[in-house]
TORPA-4810 file (N, C-alpha, C, O; in nm, 3 decimals):
<nodes>
NODE_1_1.676_3.538_-0.358_1.644_3.430_-0.333_1.649_3.395_-0.485_1.577_3.448_-0.569_M
NODE_2_1.783_3.257_-0.523_1.738_3.191_-0.634_1.605_3.131_-0.686_1.509_3.097_-0.616_P
NODE_3_1.616_3.121_-0.833_1.475_3.070_-0.866_1.493_2.982_-0.951_1.611_2.948_-0.962_S
NODE_4_1.395_2.913_-1.040_1.400_2.781_-1.140_1.293_2.693_-1.158_1.220_2.665_-1.063_G
NODE_5_1.275_2.647_-1.267_1.228_2.549_-1.251_1.281_2.401_-1.213_1.399_2.376_-1.187_R
NODE_6_1.156_2.292_-1.214_1.147_2.190_-1.171_1.215_2.109_-1.351_1.161_2.131_-1.459_V
NODE_7_1.332_2.027_-1.332_1.415_1.978_-1.407_1.353_1.826_-1.459_1.321_1.799_-1.574_K
NODE_8_1.347_1.736_-1.339_1.254_1.625_-1.261_1.263_1.607_-1.129_1.338_1.678_-1.062_W
NODE_9_1.199_1.524_-1.084_1.158_1.498_-0.900_1.109_1.332_-0.949_1.033_1.301_-1.040_Y
NODE_10_1.178_1.248_-0.859_1.137_1.124_-0.851_1.081_1.090_-0.710_1.143_1.038_-0.618_D
NODE_11_0.969_1.125_-0.712_0.888_1.083_-0.596_0.923_0.964_-0.496_0.940_0.983_-0.376_V
NODE_12_0.936_0.782_-0.588_0.983_0.680_-0.516_1.127_0.761_-0.469_1.129_0.765_-0.346_E
NODE_13_1.219_0.811_-0.515_1.353_0.816_-0.471_1.339_0.917_-0.347_1.394_0.901_-0.238_K
NODE_14_1.250_1.030_-0.385_1.294_1.124_-0.301_1.361_1.235_-0.335_1.379_1.326_-0.253_G
NODE_15_1.406_1.241_-0.460_1.533_1.366_-0.495_1.492_1.431_-0.638_1.400_1.373_-0.696_F
NODE_16_1.527_1.500_-0.676_1.593_1.544_-0.857_1.644_1.675_-0.819_1.672_1.730_-0.712_G
NODE_17_1.647_1.708_-0.949_1.718_1.799_-0.960_1.650_1.938_-0.989_1.528_1.927_-1.001_F
NODE_18_1.699_2.071_-1.003_1.608_2.220_-1.051_1.728_2.276_-1.192_1.850_2.266_-1.201_L
NODE_19_1.662_2.313_-1.250_1.716_2.391_-1.339_1.736_2.580_-1.297_1.645_2.661_-1.317_S
NODE_20_1.832_2.607_-1.256_1.841_2.712_-1.207_1.810_2.863_-1.332_1.836_2.840_-1.450_R
NODE_21_1.775_2.954_-1.308_1.778_3.052_-1.385_1.921_3.145_-1.430_1.944_3.178_-1.546_D
NODE_22_2.002_3.175_-1.325_2.102_3.216_-1.357_2.206_3.058_-1.345_2.305_3.127_-1.323_D
NODE_23_2.236_2.981_-1.343_2.316_2.891_-1.306_2.288_2.751_-1.328_2.187_2.707_-1.383_G
NODE_24_2.394_2.676_-1.275_2.377_2.513_-1.328_2.282_2.448_-1.248_2.259_2.500_-1.139_P
NODE_25_2.199_2.312_-1.289_2.141_2.257_-1.187_2.186_2.239_-1.036_2.295_2.222_-0.981_D
NODE_26_2.043_2.253_-0.989_2.084_2.233_-0.810_1.982_2.044_-0.783_1.890_1.993_-0.847_V
NODE_27_2.046_2.006_-0.685_1.989_1.883_-0.592_1.916_1.941_-0.549_1.911_2.062_-0.528_F
NODE_28_1.805_1.808_-0.515_1.688_1.865_-0.447_1.596_1.763_-0.418_1.520_1.687_-0.479_V
NODE_29_1.642_1.795_-0.262_1.573_1.614_-0.158_1.486_1.671_-0.125_1.480_1.794_-0.122_H
NODE_30_1.338_1.536_-0.066_1.229_1.587_-0.022_1.228_1.658_0.103_1.127_1.720_0.136_K
NODE_31_1.334_1.656_0.178_1.291_1.698_0.316_1.370_1.901_0.223_1.485_1.931_0.256_G
NODE_32_1.326_1.958_0.166_1.345_2.073_0.131_1.240_2.095_0.060_1.253_2.204_0.004_A
NODE_33_1.152_2.051_0.036_0.945_2.068_-0.001_0.891_2.137_0.075_0.916_2.093_0.187_L
NODE_34_0.831_2.220_0.079_0.697_2.257_0.152_0.634_2.127_0.254_0.636_2.021_0.192_P
NODE_35_0.585_2.116_0.379_0.538_2.061_0.447_0.433_1.981_0.356_0.417_1.859_0.360_N
NODE_36_0.336_2.104_0.240_0.230_2.040_0.214_0.253_1.967_0.008_0.174_1.924_-0.076_N
NODE_37_0.391_1.990_0.014_0.419_1.941_-0.105_0.487_1.810_-0.104_0.575_1.818_-0.019_V
NODE_38_0.488_1.682_-0.162_0.491_1.572_-0.188_0.583_1.533_-0.323_0.671_1.446_-0.325_S
NODE_39_0.549_1.606_-0.421_0.620_1.592_-0.528_0.634_1.727_-0.590_0.573_1.823_-0.542_E
NODE_40_0.727_1.741_-0.713_0.723_1.873_-0.808_0.709_1.822_-0.918_0.758_1.709_-0.916_L
NODE_41_0.658_1.853_-1.031_0.579_1.842_-1.209_0.745_1.892_-1.233_0.812_1.962_-1.157_A
NODE_42_0.780_1.838_-1.347_0.871_1.927_-1.430_0.782_2.052_-1.474_0.659_2.062_-1.485_P
NODE_43_0.870_2.130_-1.492_0.844_2.270_-1.605_0.800_2.346_-1.437_0.761_2.463_-1.435_G
NODE_44_0.808_2.283_-1.336_0.738_2.371_-1.208_0.816_2.497_-1.145_0.891_2.469_-1.052_T
NODE_45_0.808_2.619_-1.180_0.865_2.742_-1.128_0.856_2.696_-0.970_0.761_2.632_-0.925_R
NODE_46_0.971_2.741_-0.894_1.014_2.740_-0.760_1.103_2.870_-0.734_1.137_2.960_-0.811_V
NODE_47_1.130_2.849_-0.604_1.213_2.959_-0.563_1.291_2.885_-0.452_1.225_2.815_-0.374_E
NODE_48_1.441_2.896_-0.435_1.540_2.806_-0.354_1.614_2.892_-0.239_1.613_3.015_-0.235_F
NODE_49_1.665_2.824_-0.166_1.848_2.871_-0.099_1.899_2.785_-0.166_1.835_2.698_-0.226_G
NODE_50_2.043_2.799_-0.164_2.121_2.676_-0.205_2.209_2.720_-0.100_2.228_2.834_-0.057_I
NODE_51_2.278_2.564_-0.051_2.412_2.578_0.041_2.504_2.486_-0.080_2.438_2.414_-0.155_V
NODE_52_2.616_2.490_-0.092_2.697_2.386_-0.108_2.719_2.241_-0.050_2.793_2.223_0.047_A
NODE_53_2.660_2.150_-0.104_2.663_2.000_-0.061_2.822_1.917_-0.080_2.900_1.982_-0.150_G
NODE_54_2.857_1.831_-0.046_2.979_1.730_-0.064_2.968_1.734_-0.204_3.077_1.738_-0.261_R
NODE_55_2.826_1.732_-0.306_2.834_1.681_-0.426_2.799_1.790_-0.519_2.782_1.757_-0.637_K
NODE_56_2.785_1.921_-0.486_2.750_2.073_-0.520_2.634_2.106_-0.495_2.576_2.014_-0.439_G
NODE_57_2.565_2.203_-0.510_2.475_2.295_-0.514_2.341_2.221_-0.434_2.284_2.132_-0.496_D
NODE_58_2.283_2.264_-0.274_2.190_2.170_-0.296_2.081_2.277_-0.211_2.097_2.330_-0.101_Q
NODE_59_1.963_2.287_-0.308_1.868_2.311_-0.261_1.785_2.338_-0.093_1.763_2.237_-0.027_A
NODE_60_1.759_2.423_-0.057_1.704_2.466_0.055_1.608_2.534_0.058_1.614_2.649_0.015_L
NODE_61_1.459_2.469_0.123_1.353_2.559_0.163_1.283_2.613_0.010_1.265_2.726_-0.037_S
NODE_62_1.253_2.478_-0.039_1.165_2.507_-0.212_1.049_2.605_-0.151_0.999_2.598_-0.039_V
NODE_63_1.026_2.683_-0.240_0.885_2.734_-0.236_0.791_2.751_-0.392_0.834_2.763_-0.507_R
NODE_64_0.712_2.748_-0.363_0.704_2.654_-0.509_0.620_2.819_-0.574_0.554_2.893_-0.500_V
NODE_65_0.638_2.840_-0.691_0.561_3.013_-0.748_0.435_2.992_-0.795_0.325_3.045_-0.779_L
NODE_66_0.502_2.852_-0.892_0.293_2.821_-0.990_0.209_2.761_-0.866_0.237_2.699_-0.763_D
NODE_67_0.067_2.822_-0.942_-0.019_2.770_-0.842_-0.010_2.637_-0.846_0.038_2.566_-0.934_P
NODE_68_-0.063_2.607_-0.737_-0.147_2.448_-0.664_-0.212_2.429_-0.767_-0.234_2.511_-0.856_L
NODE_69_-0.252_2.305_-0.758_-0.392_2.254_-0.817_-0.530_2.364_-0.715_-0.506_2.434_-0.617_P
NODE_70_-0.624_2.349_-0.759_-0.741_2.425_-0.694_-0.816_2.347_-0.647_-0.862_2.243_-0.694_S
NODE_71_-0.833_2.405_-0.535_-0.978_2.262_-0.456_-1.074_2.238_-0.491_-1.137_2.136_-0.463_L
NODE_72_-1.119_2.354_-0.583_-1.221_2.356_-0.631_-1.236_2.201_-0.777_-1.328_2.122_-0.797_A
NODE_73_-1.117_2.216_-0.839_-1.117_2.087_-0.923_-1.078_1.967_-0.855_-1.069_1.861_-0.917_A
NODE_74_-1.065_1.971_-0.788_-1.029_1.853_-0.641_-1.155_1.802_-0.652_-1.170_1.691_-0.703_A
NODE_75_-1.288_1.892_-0.595_-1.363_1.847_-0.553_-1.469_1.792_-0.616_-1.568_1.741_-0.565_A
NODE_76_-1.429_1.812_-0.784_-1.526_1.817_-0.894_-1.687_1.690_-0.876_-1.630_1.595_-0.931_A
NODE_77_-1.742_1.668_-0.863_-1.884_1.584_-0.862_-1.827_1.427_-0.932_-1.800_1.430_-1.053_P
NODE_78_-1.813_1.327_-0.878_-1.828_1.206_-0.964_-1.893_1.200_-1.065_-1.991_1.261_-1.107_R
NODE_79_-1.782_1.057_-1.132_-1.983_1.053_-1.236_-2.011_0.968_-1.152_-1.962_0.925_-1.048_R
NODE_80_-2.141_0.941_-1.245_-2.251_0.826_-1.149_-2.158_0.713_-1.172_-2.055_0.733_-1.236_S
NODE_81_-2.197_0.541_-1.103_-2.218_0.446_-1.133_-2.182_0.410_-1.234_-2.075_0.364_-1.272_A
NODE_82_-2.339_0.447_-1.315_-2.371_0.378_-1.440_-2.290_0.428_-1.569_-2.289_0.375_-1.680_D
NODE_83_-2.206_0.572_-1.517_-2.163_0.639_-1.615_-2.057_0.576_-1.641_-2.018_0.555_-1.756_E
NODE_84_-1.963_0.515_-1.475_-1.830_0.502_-1.495_-1.845_0.334_-1.547_-1.763_0.297_-1.632_L
NODE_85_-1.928_0.253_-1.508_-1.976_0.131_-1.535_-1.942_0.134_-1.715_-1.870_0.055_-1.776_H
NODE_86_-2.015_0.243_-1.769_-1.985_0.262_-1.984_-1.861_0.272_-1.983_-1.805_0.192_-2.058_G
NODE_87_-1.776_0.358_-1.913_-1.644_0.359_-1.980_-1.550_0.263_-1.949_-1.452_0.242_-2.021_L
NODE_88_-1.580_0.191_-1.823_-1.496_0.087_-1.811_-1.529_-0.033_-1.926_-1.432_-0.092_-1.975_V
NODE_89_-1.671_-0.069_-1.969_-1.674_-0.130_-2.048_-1.669_-0.104_-2.207_-1.689_-0.184_-2.298_E
NODE_90_-1.639_0.022_-2.212_-1.569_0.028_-2.346_-1.449_0.054_-2.367_-1.406_0.057_-2.482_D
NODE_91_-1.363_0.080_-2.249_-1.239_0.020_-2.234_-1.191_-0.090_-2.251_-1.080_-0.098_-2.304_M
NODE_92_-1.268_-0.218_-2.207_-1.237_-0.347_-2.221_-1.246_-0.358_-2.339_-1.167_-0.438_-2.389_I
NODE_93_-1.326_-0.297_-2.419_-1.408_-0.396_-2.583_-1.242_-0.293_-2.712_-1.220_-0.331_-2.827_K
NODE_94_-1.185_-0.209_-2.664_-1.100_-0.147_-2.704_-0.970_-0.206_-2.678_-0.881_-0.180_-2.759_V
NODE_95_-0.942_-0.279_-2.579_-0.837_-0.367_-2.516_-0.846_-0.516_-2.604_-0.760_-0.585_-2.658_L
NODE_96_-0.990_-0.528_-2.589_-0.970_-0.654_-2.621_-0.954_-0.667_-2.801_-0.907_-0.766_-2.858_E
NODE_97_-1.002_-0.550_-2.867_-1.011_-0.508_-3.039_-0.836_-0.518_-3.036_-0.770_-0.617_-3.065_A
NODE_98_-0.791_-0.401_-2.998_-0.677_-0.357_-3.042_-0.541_-0.435_-2.990_-0.455_-0.484_-3.064_K
NODE_99_-0.542_-0.433_-2.819_-0.427_-0.511_-2.779_-0.412_-0.648_-2.772_-0.294_-0.683_-2.765_V
NODE_100_-0.511_-0.753_-2.770_-0.549_-0.854_-2.737_-0.474_-0.904_-2.841_-0.376_-0.974_-2.816_Q
NODE_101_-0.514_-0.873_-2.977_-0.466_-0.983_-3.088_-0.310_-0.938_-3.166_-0.271_-0.990_-3.270_P
NODE_102_-0.251_-0.852_-3.103_-0.105_-0.786_-3.106_-0.044_-0.893_-3.022_0.031_-0.980_-3.067_D
NODE_103_-0.094_-0.878_-2.861_-0.025_-0.961_-2.769_0.002_-1.077_-2.767_0.100_-1.137_-2.723_L
NODE_104_-0.151_-1.133_-2.850_-0.162_-1.343_-2.901_-0.041_-1.324_-2.967_0.057_-1.389_-2.930_R
NODE_105_-0.035_-1.268_-3.032_0.114_-1.292_-3.192_0.219_-1.290_-3.139_0.318_-1.342_-3.190_K
NODE_106_0.220_-1.210_-2.986_0.346_-1.210_-2.928_0.445_-1.071_-2.965_0.567_-1.073_-2.956_G
NODE_107_0.362_-0.947_-3.008_0.401_-0.836_-3.025_0.319_-0.733_-2.983_0.202_-0.761_-2.955_R
NODE_108_0.363_-0.605_-2.972_0.321_-0.486_-2.831_0.254_-0.407_-2.983_0.311_-0.410_-3.093_Y
NODE_109_0.180_-0.369_-2.966_0.078_-0.275_-3.041_0.180_-0.156_-3.091_0.281_-0.134_-3.023_P
NODE_110_0.157_-0.083_-3.205_0.238_0.029_-3.238_0.240_0.118_-3.163_0.136_0.126_-3.099_D
NODE_111_0.326_0.206_-3.135_0.342_0.298_-2.982_0.244_0.419_-3.041_0.187_0.474_-2.947_R
NODE_112_0.213_0.466_-3.147_0.106_0.550_-3.193_-0.010_0.479_-3.108_-0.065_0.523_-3.007_R
NODE_113_-0.030_0.377_-3.165_-0.180_0.307_-3.090_-0.184_0.290_-2.937_-0.280_0.317_-2.864_S
NODE_114_-0.082_0.248_-2.907_-0.009_0.216_-2.764_-0.056_0.349_-2.700_-0.137_0.349_-2.607_A
NODE_115_-0.006_0.457_-2.752_-0.012_0.598_-2.663_-0.174_0.620_-2.623_-0.215_0.636_-2.508_R
NODE_116_-0.249_0.618_-2.736_-0.381_0.634_-2.742_-0.475_0.558_-2.657_-0.577_0.598_-2.599_K
NODE_117_-0.416_0.430_-2.660_-0.470_0.350_-2.572_-0.409_0.341_-2.397_-0.481_0.299_-2.307_I
NODE_118_-0.331_0.368_-2.384_-0.247_0.437_-2.250_-0.361_0.551_-2.211_-0.448_0.507_-2.135_A
NODE_119_-0.371_0.645_-2.238_-0.431_0.779_-2.213_-0.519_0.730_-2.206_-0.536_0.715_-2.084_E
NODE_120_-0.625_0.674_-2.273_-0.775_0.625_-2.265_-0.770_0.513_-2.101_-0.869_0.509_-2.029_L
NODE_121_-0.645_0.436_-2.067_-0.682_0.360_-1.947_-0.650_0.455_-1.849_-0.725_0.450_-1.751_V
NODE_122_-0.543_0.559_-1.844_-0.500_0.663_-1.738_-0.662_0.745_-1.729_-0.692_0.742_-1.609_H
NODE_123_-0.739_0.792_-1.782_-0.834_0.887_-1.824_-0.938_0.791_-1.686_-0.965_0.837_-1.575_A
NODE_124_-0.971_0.680_-1.729_-1.071_0.549_-1.665_-1.018_0.570_-1.528_-1.100_0.615_-1.448_V
NODE_125_-0.882_0.545_-1.479_-0.814_0.531_-1.358_-0.827_0.653_-1.281_-0.845_0.651_-1.159_A
NODE_126_-0.818_0.774_-1.358_-0.845_0.868_-1.270_-0.944_0.894_-1.250_-0.943_0.971_-1.153_R
NODE_127_-1.121_0.862_-1.313_-1.222_0.874_-1.334_-1.252_0.790_-1.179_-1.308_0.854_-1.091_E
NODE_128_-1.208_0.640_-1.153_-1.182_0.589_-1.048_-1.150_0.637_-0.895_-1.208_0.607_-0.790_L
NODE_129_-1.052_0.712_-0.914_-0.976_0.747_-0.818_-1.077_0.900_-0.777_-1.035_0.964_-0.680_E
NODE_130_-1.182_0.945_-0.835_-1.163_1.039_-0.773_-1.306_1.024_-0.679_-1.332_1.108_-0.592_A
</nodes>
């Protein structure tokens, strides 16, 4: 059975491409994913069957070889509401001090600062989702 890595996968569109270890890239549709998998992260090792489609090779019966995230990590305890309140408050202060002044002047923050601020916002969002 051929193997390779996920080149890219778009959850909204429901398809992507796999890079084969021994050949050209292969199209993968969401219907070829295992029942418990709804997306594929780039770089994930996979094994799959191949069928010739109208536009080229297509993956069938994809099997994820990299370990899936553990349930223990997903069940990590949540931060207390007080801790989360402090994180949100700090995030707001950073946004007001580092982002708002540039936006008021009609420009975006420089890419380096924007990346760090985006990481902060994503971290707070992950805490809210936990």
